[in-house]
C-alpha positions, 0 to 999 in steps of 0.5 A: 661670395654670396650664399644662403646662411646654411651654406655659409655655415657649412663652408665653416664646418658648422652642420646646422644653422645657428641661432642668435648667441649660439656658438659651435666650438672646436678645441684640441691640446697638444701636450707635446707643444703645450699649445691649445687650439681653439676655433669657433663659429658664433652668431651674434645676439640679434642674428645679424652677424657671424664671427669665426675665430681661431686661437692658439693658447700657448702654455706658460713656461718656466724660466728655465725652459726655451722654445725650439729657437732658444727664446724664452716664451711668455705663454698666452693667447694669440689670435690666428684667424678672425672673420666677420660675416653679414647679410648681404642681401635677401637671405645672402651671407658673405664675410666682410672682414678677414684677419689672419695672423695680423694681416688684414685680407679684406679686399686684398685680392679677388676670392679672398672671401672663399680662401678665408673660409677654406683656411678656417675649414682646413683648421677645423678639419685638422681639429676634428682629427685631433691635429694642431693645424700648420697655420704658416703652410695653410696661409702659404698654400690657400691665401694668394691670388690665383686670378689672372696676373696674380700668383704666378700660376698661369697653367698653360696659357700662353704655351704653344701645343705642338702639332703632331703629324700622325705619319711621323709618329709611325715612322712613316716620315716621307723623305 
């Protein structure tokens, strides 16, 4: 994946070209889930790298509070997604590293760069609608190998198309 800087940033939900040290943040708090989701894209100090990050910040609970599974939650920060992009050529940018929920997707399958950007953009779109993104659903939906031989999705490849005889359709089949 090689795109001009402006187009690469658009794939991450940033509508303008970032300057060194500049950050584009998004933030949503869910009182119901006692969870804050933050996402940001930031340009490095020398303008030669971009980082995209999504974090969940869990509220600390009292000792008496249990989460849905009955386990106690200590609260704290959970890094959901981290991506680092660098120039790949003359005015071309692309992801070099991608980690989602502690799994390294760097070079894991063909198209990992585009799919990582899709996950990030989907999270940003959820945050812009004031919703906490469903990370597990996004990973299951987007972070799979759809190329030949991967993912098990082959569509109609290998299926034989039926031959239709026009006379048979009209009830004029010859005996």
